[in-house]
DRENMI-571401 format. One record per residue (C-alpha): residue in three letters; chain; x, y, z. Coordinates in Angstrom, 1 decimal. Layout:
N
@code->ALA&unit->A&c1->X&c2->Y&c3->Z
...
END
This chain:
331
@code->MET&unit->A&c1->14.5&c2->32.2&c3->-40.6
@code->THR&unit->A&c1->16.1&c2->35.4&c3->-40.9
@code->ASP&unit->A&c1->15.2&c2->38.1&c3->-38.7
@code->TYR&unit->A&c1->12.9&c2->39.9&c3->-41.0
@code->ASP&unit->A&c1->10.5&c2->36.7&c3->-41.8
@code->SER&unit->A&c1->10.8&c2->35.1&c3->-38.4
@code->MET&unit->A&c1->7.1&c2->34.4&c3->-37.6
@code->VAL&unit->A&c1->4.7&c2->33.1&c3->-35.2
@code->SER&unit->A&c1->3.4&c2->29.5&c3->-36.0
@code->ARG&unit->A&c1->-0.2&c2->28.3&c3->-36.1
@code->THR&unit->A&c1->0.5&c2->26.2&c3->-32.7
@code->ASP&unit->A&c1->2.1&c2->28.9&c3->-30.9
@code->PRO&unit->A&c1->0.3&c2->29.3&c3->-27.5
@code->ALA&unit->A&c1->-0.3&c2->33.2&c3->-28.4
@code->ALA&unit->A&c1->-2.2&c2->32.4&c3->-31.5
@code->ALA&unit->A&c1->-4.0&c2->29.2&c3->-30.6
@code->GLY&unit->A&c1->-7.3&c2->29.6&c3->-31.6
@code->LEU&unit->A&c1->-6.8&c2->32.8&c3->-33.2
@code->ILE&unit->A&c1->-6.8&c2->31.2&c3->-36.7
@code->PRO&unit->A&c1->-9.9&c2->29.2&c3->-37.5
@code->THR&unit->A&c1->-9.3&c2->28.7&c3->-41.4
@code->GLU&unit->A&c1->-12.1&c2->26.3&c3->-41.4
@code->TYR&unit->A&c1->-14.1&c2->29.7&c3->-41.2
@code->SER&unit->A&c1->-12.9&c2->31.2&c3->-44.3
@code->LYS&unit->A&c1->-15.7&c2->30.7&c3->-46.4
@code->THR&unit->A&c1->-18.0&c2->31.5&c3->-43.5
@code->ILE&unit->A&c1->-16.0&c2->35.2&c3->-43.2
@code->ILE&unit->A&c1->-16.6&c2->35.7&c3->-47.1
@code->LYS&unit->A&c1->-20.4&c2->34.8&c3->-47.0
@code->GLU&unit->A&c1->-20.8&c2->36.9&c3->-44.0
@code->ALA&unit->A&c1->-18.6&c2->39.7&c3->-45.3
@code->THR&unit->A&c1->-20.6&c2->39.5&c3->-48.7
@code->LYS&unit->A&c1->-23.8&c2->40.1&c3->-46.5
@code->ALA&unit->A&c1->-22.6&c2->42.8&c3->-44.7
@code->SER&unit->A&c1->-21.3&c2->44.7&c3->-47.9
@code->ILE&unit->A&c1->-24.2&c2->46.9&c3->-49.2
@code->CYS&unit->A&c1->-22.7&c2->46.4&c3->-52.8
@code->LEU&unit->A&c1->-22.1&c2->42.6&c3->-52.9
@code->SER&unit->A&c1->-25.1&c2->41.5&c3->-51.0
@code->ARG&unit->A&c1->-26.9&c2->43.3&c3->-54.3
@code->MET&unit->A&c1->-24.8&c2->42.3&c3->-57.0
@code->ARG&unit->A&c1->-24.6&c2->39.5&c3->-59.0
@code->LYS&unit->A&c1->-22.0&c2->36.6&c3->-57.9
@code->MET&unit->A&c1->-19.6&c2->35.3&c3->-60.6
@code->PRO&unit->A&c1->-18.4&c2->31.4&c3->-60.1
@code->ASP&unit->A&c1->-14.5&c2->32.1&c3->-58.1
@code->ILE&unit->A&c1->-12.3&c2->32.9&c3->-60.9
@code->PRO&unit->A&c1->-8.9&c2->30.5&c3->-61.5
@code->THR&unit->A&c1->-7.1&c2->33.7&c3->-62.5
@code->SER&unit->A&c1->-6.3&c2->37.1&c3->-61.8
@code->VAL&unit->A&c1->-8.3&c2->38.2&c3->-64.7
@code->LEU&unit->A&c1->-11.8&c2->37.1&c3->-66.1
@code->SER&unit->A&c1->-13.2&c2->38.1&c3->-69.4
@code->ILE&unit->A&c1->-16.9&c2->38.5&c3->-69.7
@code->PRO&unit->A&c1->-18.5&c2->38.2&c3->-73.0
@code->VAL&unit->A&c1->-21.4&c2->41.1&c3->-73.1
@code->LEU&unit->A&c1->-23.8&c2->41.7&c3->-75.9
@code->ASP&unit->A&c1->-22.7&c2->44.8&c3->-77.6
@code->SER&unit->A&c1->-25.2&c2->45.1&c3->-80.6
@code->LYS&unit->A&c1->-28.9&c2->43.4&c3->-81.0
@code->PRO&unit->A&c1->-30.3&c2->41.3&c3->-84.0
@code->THR&unit->A&c1->-32.9&c2->42.8&c3->-86.0
@code->ALA&unit->A&c1->-36.0&c2->41.3&c3->-87.4
@code->TYR&unit->A&c1->-37.7&c2->42.0&c3->-90.6
@code->PHE&unit->A&c1->-40.9&c2->41.2&c3->-92.2
@code->THR&unit->A&c1->-40.2&c2->39.0&c3->-95.0
@code->GLY&unit->A&c1->-40.8&c2->40.9&c3->-98.3
@code->SER&unit->A&c1->-40.5&c2->44.3&c3->-96.2
@code->GLU&unit->A&c1->-38.3&c2->45.5&c3->-99.0
@code->VAL&unit->A&c1->-41.4&c2->46.3&c3->-101.3
@code->GLY&unit->A&c1->-43.3&c2->48.2&c3->-98.7
@code->ASP&unit->A&c1->-46.9&c2->46.9&c3->-99.8
@code->ALA&unit->A&c1->-48.4&c2->44.7&c3->-97.0
@code->SER&unit->A&c1->-51.3&c2->43.7&c3->-99.4
@code->SER&unit->A&c1->-48.7&c2->42.3&c3->-101.9
@code->SER&unit->A&c1->-48.6&c2->38.8&c3->-102.0
@code->SER&unit->A&c1->-44.7&c2->39.2&c3->-102.2
@code->TYR&unit->A&c1->-45.0&c2->39.0&c3->-98.4
@code->ASP&unit->A&c1->-45.8&c2->35.5&c3->-98.8
@code->GLU&unit->A&c1->-42.7&c2->34.9&c3->-101.3
@code->GLY&unit->A&c1->-40.5&c2->37.5&c3->-99.7
@code->LEU&unit->A&c1->-36.9&c2->36.8&c3->-98.7
@code->MET&unit->A&c1->-35.9&c2->36.9&c3->-95.1
@code->LYS&unit->A&c1->-33.1&c2->39.2&c3->-94.2
@code->ALA&unit->A&c1->-29.9&c2->38.2&c3->-92.1
@code->THR&unit->A&c1->-28.8&c2->40.3&c3->-89.1
@code->ASP&unit->A&c1->-26.0&c2->40.0&c3->-86.7
@code->ALA&unit->A&c1->-25.3&c2->40.5&c3->-82.7
@code->GLU&unit->A&c1->-22.2&c2->41.7&c3->-81.8
@code->TRP&unit->A&c1->-20.0&c2->41.0&c3->-78.3
@code->ALA&unit->A&c1->-17.6&c2->42.8&c3->-76.5
@code->ASN&unit->A&c1->-15.5&c2->41.7&c3->-73.6
@code->VAL&unit->A&c1->-15.3&c2->42.8&c3->-69.9
@code->THR&unit->A&c1->-13.0&c2->42.1&c3->-67.4
@code->ILE&unit->A&c1->-13.1&c2->41.2&c3->-63.8
@code->THR&unit->A&c1->-9.7&c2->41.9&c3->-61.9
@code->ALA&unit->A&c1->-8.9&c2->40.5&c3->-58.7
@code->GLU&unit->A&c1->-7.4&c2->42.6&c3->-56.5
@code->GLU&unit->A&c1->-5.7&c2->41.7&c3->-53.0
@code->LEU&unit->A&c1->-7.8&c2->43.4&c3->-50.0
@code->GLY&unit->A&c1->-6.1&c2->42.9&c3->-46.7
@code->VAL&unit->A&c1->-6.6&c2->43.8&c3->-42.8
@code->ILE&unit->A&c1->-4.1&c2->43.8&c3->-39.8
@code->LEU&unit->A&c1->-5.9&c2->43.2&c3->-36.2
@code->PRO&unit->A&c1->-3.1&c2->43.4&c3->-33.4
@code->VAL&unit->A&c1->-3.9&c2->42.5&c3->-30.1
@code->SER&unit->A&c1->-2.1&c2->42.4&c3->-26.8
@code->LYS&unit->A&c1->-1.1&c2->39.0&c3->-25.7
@code->ALA&unit->A&c1->-1.7&c2->39.9&c3->-22.4
@code->VAL&unit->A&c1->-5.1&c2->40.5&c3->-23.4
@code->LEU&unit->A&c1->-5.7&c2->37.0&c3->-25.2
@code->ASN&unit->A&c1->-4.0&c2->35.3&c3->-22.2
@code->ASP&unit->A&c1->-6.5&c2->37.3&c3->-20.3
@code->MET&unit->A&c1->-9.6&c2->36.3&c3->-22.5
@code->LYS&unit->A&c1->-8.3&c2->32.6&c3->-22.7
@code->ALA&unit->A&c1->-8.0&c2->32.3&c3->-18.8
@code->ASN&unit->A&c1->-11.6&c2->33.7&c3->-18.4
@code->GLY&unit->A&c1->-13.1&c2->31.4&c3->-21.2
@code->TYR&unit->A&c1->-14.0&c2->34.3&c3->-23.9
@code->ASP&unit->A&c1->-14.2&c2->33.5&c3->-27.4
@code->ILE&unit->A&c1->-11.2&c2->35.3&c3->-29.0
@code->TRP&unit->A&c1->-12.5&c2->34.5&c3->-32.5
@code->GLY&unit->A&c1->-15.7&c2->35.6&c3->-31.7
@code->GLU&unit->A&c1->-14.7&c2->38.9&c3->-30.6
@code->LEU&unit->A&c1->-12.4&c2->39.5&c3->-33.8
@code->LYS&unit->A&c1->-14.4&c2->38.1&c3->-36.4
@code->PRO&unit->A&c1->-17.4&c2->41.1&c3->-36.5
@code->GLU&unit->A&c1->-14.5&c2->43.5&c3->-36.6
@code->LEU&unit->A&c1->-12.9&c2->41.5&c3->-39.5
@code->ILE&unit->A&c1->-15.9&c2->41.2&c3->-41.4
@code->GLU&unit->A&c1->-17.2&c2->45.0&c3->-41.0
@code->ALA&unit->A&c1->-13.7&c2->46.2&c3->-42.5
@code->ILE&unit->A&c1->-13.8&c2->43.9&c3->-45.2
@code->ALA&unit->A&c1->-17.1&c2->45.2&c3->-46.5
@code->VAL&unit->A&c1->-16.4&c2->48.8&c3->-45.4
@code->ALA&unit->A&c1->-13.4&c2->48.7&c3->-47.6
@code->ILE&unit->A&c1->-15.3&c2->47.1&c3->-50.7
@code->ASP&unit->A&c1->-18.4&c2->49.2&c3->-50.4
@code->ALA&unit->A&c1->-16.2&c2->52.3&c3->-50.5
@code->ALA&unit->A&c1->-14.3&c2->51.4&c3->-53.5
@code->ILE&unit->A&c1->-17.3&c2->50.3&c3->-55.0
@code->LEU&unit->A&c1->-19.5&c2->53.0&c3->-54.4
@code->HIS&unit->A&c1->-16.6&c2->56.1&c3->-54.3
@code->GLY&unit->A&c1->-13.8&c2->54.9&c3->-55.6
@code->THR&unit->A&c1->-12.1&c2->55.5&c3->-52.3
@code->ASN&unit->A&c1->-8.7&c2->53.1&c3->-52.3
@code->ALA&unit->A&c1->-9.6&c2->51.4&c3->-55.2
@code->PRO&unit->A&c1->-7.1&c2->49.3&c3->-57.4
@code->THR&unit->A&c1->-6.9&c2->51.0&c3->-60.7
@code->SER&unit->A&c1->-8.1&c2->48.1&c3->-62.8
@code->TRP&unit->A&c1->-11.4&c2->48.1&c3->-61.0
@code->PRO&unit->A&c1->-14.0&c2->50.7&c3->-62.8
@code->ASN&unit->A&c1->-14.5&c2->54.2&c3->-61.2
@code->GLY&unit->A&c1->-17.2&c2->54.3&c3->-58.4
@code->ILE&unit->A&c1->-20.8&c2->54.4&c3->-58.9
@code->VAL&unit->A&c1->-20.8&c2->57.9&c3->-57.8
@code->GLU&unit->A&c1->-18.2&c2->59.1&c3->-59.8
@code->ASP&unit->A&c1->-19.3&c2->58.0&c3->-63.3
@code->ALA&unit->A&c1->-23.2&c2->58.7&c3->-62.2
@code->THR&unit->A&c1->-21.8&c2->62.4&c3->-62.0
@code->SER&unit->A&c1->-19.8&c2->62.0&c3->-65.4
@code->LYS&unit->A&c1->-23.1&c2->60.6&c3->-67.1
@code->SER&unit->A&c1->-25.2&c2->63.1&c3->-65.9
@code->HIS&unit->A&c1->-27.1&c2->60.6&c3->-63.5
@code->THR&unit->A&c1->-27.4&c2->62.7&c3->-60.8
@code->VAL&unit->A&c1->-30.1&c2->65.2&c3->-59.3
@code->ALA&unit->A&c1->-29.3&c2->67.6&c3->-56.4
@code->LEU&unit->A&c1->-31.7&c2->67.6&c3->-53.2
@code->GLY&unit->A&c1->-34.0&c2->70.7&c3->-53.7
@code->THR&unit->A&c1->-34.0&c2->70.8&c3->-57.3
@code->GLY&unit->A&c1->-37.8&c2->70.2&c3->-58.1
@code->THR&unit->A&c1->-40.9&c2->71.4&c3->-55.9
@code->ASP&unit->A&c1->-40.0&c2->68.6&c3->-53.2
@code->MET&unit->A&c1->-37.9&c2->65.4&c3->-52.4
@code->TYR&unit->A&c1->-40.7&c2->63.5&c3->-54.1
@code->ASP&unit->A&c1->-40.0&c2->65.6&c3->-57.6
@code->ASP&unit->A&c1->-36.2&c2->64.7&c3->-57.0
@code->LEU&unit->A&c1->-36.8&c2->61.2&c3->-56.9
@code->MET&unit->A&c1->-40.1&c2->60.3&c3->-58.2
@code->ALA&unit->A&c1->-41.1&c2->62.8&c3->-60.9
@code->GLU&unit->A&c1->-39.8&c2->63.0&c3->-64.6
@code->SER&unit->A&c1->-36.8&c2->64.4&c3->-63.7
@code->GLY&unit->A&c1->-36.1&c2->62.6&c3->-60.6
@code->ILE&unit->A&c1->-33.4&c2->60.0&c3->-60.2
@code->PHE&unit->A&c1->-35.8&c2->57.1&c3->-60.7
@code->SER&unit->A&c1->-36.4&c2->58.6&c3->-64.4
@code->LEU&unit->A&c1->-32.8&c2->58.7&c3->-65.4
@code->VAL&unit->A&c1->-32.2&c2->54.9&c3->-64.9
@code->GLU&unit->A&c1->-35.3&c2->54.1&c3->-66.5
@code->ALA&unit->A&c1->-34.5&c2->56.6&c3->-69.8
@code->ASP&unit->A&c1->-31.6&c2->54.3&c3->-70.2
@code->GLY&unit->A&c1->-33.5&c2->50.9&c3->-70.4
@code->TYR&unit->A&c1->-33.1&c2->49.9&c3->-66.7
@code->ARG&unit->A&c1->-35.5&c2->49.0&c3->-63.8
@code->VAL&unit->A&c1->-34.7&c2->50.5&c3->-60.7
@code->THR&unit->A&c1->-34.7&c2->47.3&c3->-58.5
@code->ASP&unit->A&c1->-33.0&c2->48.7&c3->-55.3
@code->TRP&unit->A&c1->-32.0&c2->52.1&c3->-53.0
@code->ILE&unit->A&c1->-29.4&c2->53.0&c3->-50.5
@code->ALA&unit->A&c1->-29.7&c2->55.9&c3->-48.8
@code->ASP&unit->A&c1->-27.5&c2->57.5&c3->-46.4
@code->ILE&unit->A&c1->-28.9&c2->57.5&c3->-42.4
@code->SER&unit->A&c1->-29.7&c2->61.2&c3->-42.9
@code->MET&unit->A&c1->-32.6&c2->60.5&c3->-45.2
@code->LYS&unit->A&c1->-34.7&c2->58.7&c3->-42.4
@code->ALA&unit->A&c1->-35.5&c2->62.2&c3->-40.7
@code->LYS&unit->A&c1->-36.1&c2->63.3&c3->-44.3
@code->PHE&unit->A&c1->-38.5&c2->60.1&c3->-44.9
@code->ARG&unit->A&c1->-40.5&c2->60.4&c3->-41.8
@code->GLY&unit->A&c1->-41.0&c2->64.2&c3->-42.4
@code->LEU&unit->A&c1->-42.9&c2->63.6&c3->-45.7
@code->ARG&unit->A&c1->-46.5&c2->64.9&c3->-45.3
@code->SER&unit->A&c1->-49.7&c2->64.5&c3->-47.5
@code->SER&unit->A&c1->-51.6&c2->67.4&c3->-48.6
@code->ASP&unit->A&c1->-53.4&c2->66.6&c3->-45.6
@code->GLY&unit->A&c1->-50.6&c2->66.9&c3->-43.2
@code->ILE&unit->A&c1->-50.6&c2->62.7&c3->-42.6
@code->PRO&unit->A&c1->-47.2&c2->61.2&c3->-42.8
@code->ILE&unit->A&c1->-46.3&c2->59.5&c3->-46.2
@code->PHE&unit->A&c1->-44.2&c2->56.8&c3->-44.4
@code->THR&unit->A&c1->-45.6&c2->55.2&c3->-41.7
@code->SER&unit->A&c1->-46.3&c2->51.9&c3->-40.0
@code->PRO&unit->A&c1->-49.3&c2->49.8&c3->-39.5
@code->THR&unit->A&c1->-48.4&c2->48.6&c3->-36.2
@code->ALA&unit->A&c1->-46.2&c2->49.5&c3->-33.6
@code->GLY&unit->A&c1->-43.1&c2->47.7&c3->-35.6
@code->GLU&unit->A&c1->-40.5&c2->49.3&c3->-37.7
@code->THR&unit->A&c1->-41.3&c2->51.2&c3->-40.9
@code->PHE&unit->A&c1->-40.3&c2->49.9&c3->-44.0
@code->TYR&unit->A&c1->-39.7&c2->52.1&c3->-46.8
@code->ARG&unit->A&c1->-40.7&c2->51.8&c3->-50.3
@code->LEU&unit->A&c1->-39.9&c2->54.2&c3->-53.1
@code->ASP&unit->A&c1->-42.3&c2->53.3&c3->-56.3
@code->GLY&unit->A&c1->-43.1&c2->49.9&c3->-54.5
@code->VAL&unit->A&c1->-39.1&c2->49.4&c3->-54.6
@code->PRO&unit->A&c1->-37.8&c2->48.7&c3->-51.1
@code->GLY&unit->A&c1->-34.7&c2->50.2&c3->-50.1
@code->ASP&unit->A&c1->-32.3&c2->50.5&c3->-46.9
@code->PHE&unit->A&c1->-30.1&c2->52.9&c3->-45.1
@code->PRO&unit->A&c1->-26.7&c2->51.2&c3->-44.4
@code->GLU&unit->A&c1->-25.0&c2->51.8&c3->-41.4
@code->ASN&unit->A&c1->-21.4&c2->50.7&c3->-42.1
@code->GLY&unit->A&c1->-20.2&c2->54.3&c3->-43.4
@code->ALA&unit->A&c1->-19.1&c2->53.4&c3->-46.8
@code->LEU&unit->A&c1->-21.5&c2->55.6&c3->-48.4
@code->SER&unit->A&c1->-20.4&c2->59.1&c3->-47.9
@code->SER&unit->A&c1->-23.5&c2->61.8&c3->-47.6
@code->ALA&unit->A&c1->-20.8&c2->64.6&c3->-48.6
@code->SER&unit->A&c1->-21.3&c2->63.2&c3->-52.3
@code->ALA&unit->A&c1->-24.6&c2->60.6&c3->-52.3
@code->LEU&unit->A&c1->-27.5&c2->60.7&c3->-50.0
@code->LEU&unit->A&c1->-29.4&c2->58.2&c3->-52.0
@code->ILE&unit->A&c1->-28.6&c2->55.9&c3->-54.8
@code->ALA&unit->A&c1->-30.9&c2->53.9&c3->-56.7
@code->GLY&unit->A&c1->-30.8&c2->51.9&c3->-59.6
@code->ASP&unit->A&c1->-30.4&c2->48.0&c3->-61.0
@code->PHE&unit->A&c1->-27.7&c2->46.6&c3->-59.0
@code->SER&unit->A&c1->-27.7&c2->43.3&c3->-60.8
@code->LYS&unit->A&c1->-25.9&c2->45.3&c3->-63.4
@code->GLY&unit->A&c1->-22.9&c2->45.2&c3->-61.2
@code->VAL&unit->A&c1->-21.1&c2->41.3&c3->-60.9
@code->TYR&unit->A&c1->-18.2&c2->40.0&c3->-59.0
@code->ALA&unit->A&c1->-15.9&c2->37.3&c3->-58.4
@code->TRP&unit->A&c1->-13.9&c2->36.0&c3->-55.6
@code->ARG&unit->A&c1->-10.3&c2->34.7&c3->-56.8
@code->GLN&unit->A&c1->-8.8&c2->33.5&c3->-53.3
@code->GLY&unit->A&c1->-10.6&c2->33.1&c3->-50.0
@code->MET&unit->A&c1->-9.2&c2->34.4&c3->-46.3
@code->GLN&unit->A&c1->-5.7&c2->33.6&c3->-45.9
@code->PHE&unit->A&c1->-4.4&c2->34.1&c3->-42.4
@code->ASP&unit->A&c1->-0.8&c2->35.1&c3->-41.2
@code->VAL&unit->A&c1->0.0&c2->35.6&c3->-37.4
@code->SER&unit->A&c1->3.1&c2->37.2&c3->-36.4
@code->ASP&unit->A&c1->4.4&c2->38.8&c3->-32.8
@code->GLN&unit->A&c1->7.7&c2->40.6&c3->-34.4
@code->ALA&unit->A&c1->6.5&c2->42.5&c3->-37.2
@code->VAL&unit->A&c1->6.3&c2->46.1&c3->-37.3
@code->ILE&unit->A&c1->3.2&c2->48.3&c3->-38.6
@code->THR&unit->A&c1->4.2&c2->51.6&c3->-40.1
@code->ASP&unit->A&c1->1.9&c2->54.1&c3->-42.0
@code->ALA&unit->A&c1->2.3&c2->54.9&c3->-45.6
@code->SER&unit->A&c1->4.9&c2->57.5&c3->-44.4
@code->GLY&unit->A&c1->7.0&c2->54.6&c3->-42.7
@code->ASP&unit->A&c1->6.5&c2->55.7&c3->-39.2
@code->ILE&unit->A&c1->6.3&c2->53.0&c3->-37.0
@code->ILE&unit->A&c1->2.6&c2->52.3&c3->-35.4
@code->ARG&unit->A&c1->3.0&c2->48.8&c3->-33.8
@code->ASN&unit->A&c1->6.1&c2->47.2&c3->-32.8
@code->LEU&unit->A&c1->5.0&c2->43.7&c3->-32.2
@code->TRP&unit->A&c1->7.8&c2->42.2&c3->-30.4
@code->GLN&unit->A&c1->8.3&c2->45.1&c3->-28.3
@code->GLN&unit->A&c1->4.8&c2->46.1&c3->-27.1
@code->ASN&unit->A&c1->4.2&c2->42.4&c3->-26.3
@code->MET&unit->A&c1->1.7&c2->41.8&c3->-29.2
@code->VAL&unit->A&c1->0.1&c2->39.3&c3->-32.0
@code->ALA&unit->A&c1->-1.0&c2->40.8&c3->-34.9
@code->MET&unit->A&c1->-3.4&c2->38.2&c3->-37.1
@code->LYS&unit->A&c1->-3.1&c2->39.3&c3->-41.0
@code->VAL&unit->A&c1->-6.1&c2->38.6&c3->-43.4
@code->THR&unit->A&c1->-6.1&c2->39.0&c3->-47.0
@code->CYS&unit->A&c1->-8.1&c2->37.9&c3->-49.7
@code->ARG&unit->A&c1->-8.9&c2->38.7&c3->-53.3
@code->LEU&unit->A&c1->-11.7&c2->39.5&c3->-55.4
@code->GLY&unit->A&c1->-12.8&c2->42.1&c3->-58.3
@code->TRP&unit->A&c1->-16.0&c2->43.4&c3->-59.7
@code->ALA&unit->A&c1->-17.0&c2->44.9&c3->-63.0
@code->ARG&unit->A&c1->-19.7&c2->46.6&c3->-64.7
@code->PRO&unit->A&c1->-20.8&c2->45.1&c3->-67.8
@code->ASN&unit->A&c1->-23.1&c2->47.0&c3->-69.7
@code->PRO&unit->A&c1->-25.0&c2->44.9&c3->-72.3
@code->VAL&unit->A&c1->-27.1&c2->47.1&c3->-75.2
@code->ASN&unit->A&c1->-30.5&c2->46.9&c3->-74.7
@code->ARG&unit->A&c1->-33.4&c2->48.4&c3->-76.9
@code->VAL&unit->A&c1->-34.1&c2->51.7&c3->-75.2
@code->GLU&unit->A&c1->-30.5&c2->53.0&c3->-75.1
@code->SER&unit->A&c1->-28.3&c2->51.8&c3->-77.6
@code->THR&unit->A&c1->-25.4&c2->54.3&c3->-76.9
@code->GLY&unit->A&c1->-23.1&c2->52.7&c3->-74.5
@code->ALA&unit->A&c1->-21.4&c2->55.8&c3->-73.2
@code->SER&unit->A&c1->-24.8&c2->57.0&c3->-72.3
@code->ARG&unit->A&c1->-26.1&c2->54.0&c3->-70.5
@code->PHE&unit->A&c1->-25.9&c2->53.7&c3->-66.8
@code->PRO&unit->A&c1->-28.0&c2->51.8&c3->-64.4
@code->TRP&unit->A&c1->-27.5&c2->53.7&c3->-61.3
@code->ALA&unit->A&c1->-28.7&c2->57.4&c3->-60.4
@code->VAL&unit->A&c1->-27.4&c2->59.4&c3->-57.8
@code->LEU&unit->A&c1->-29.3&c2->62.1&c3->-55.2
@code->THR&unit->A&c1->-26.5&c2->64.2&c3->-54.3
@code->PRO&unit->A&c1->-26.8&c2->67.0&c3->-51.2
@code->SER&unit->A&c1->-28.1&c2->70.5&c3->-52.2
@code->ALA&unit->A&c1->-25.7&c2->72.9&c3->-54.0
END
């Protein structure tokens, strides 16, 4: 080994218990559940290569009444007419798997003290790892934050370019902005989709609690002392707390999340080192593991997502069709 690639082995005392590789699938499962997007989108089978091509219906077949060229429903030609032919066209959408990673540096003294006192090191680090993965994925899908160039634009970005946004305060009240003919639900429906789910910034909870009927009665109330469950037009939603949804550009996103698909290319790969140097984007040293008596676990995985846009009977123009709409902050 050279001075540049020396690594602590998996049997090194400092790393013992830090890499339970049998938990790889567990982390993926829990990271998927923790992700705002992946928990709502459709999972494709794991892909064997870095790129998966998905056939998507690009045009619908058309049916005709036999003899319809005559145009006379009373004519016996309907009994003797010829059946017309039609076709259906397909286009391909690709999922490109890109690498996602995180480094967790820990003081060796802390590790030794935790082991000596019987602490579950992995139990302490695992939730942080899952959260870091989920936040990175969600921020990339929702806002395009640090997203690979091979991935689609962020949902909020494309919703804006396709005029699928309504600014808070545009209508008479928030009900108009969400539910009325010009609200975000109608924008999704006008393109042939159903709103199956919605997510909102945590600040929207206070706005919902403040909604009152004409009699001054709160619209959202719990029938018992338990937690209030918020539904819009019967559709359940959630207020994610992982910080990936940026209220600066999106207060609420509603749509058919099943129209997004994702696939894993590679599960979790673990590497540990106590001699690496961690730098920032400008090359400045943030951590010198050997000098600071630290050990770092690096975790990487590969996944991709795509937004197939199959044609439907309501909106046949693919460039206009979009399964999400966004409530944005007031202008």
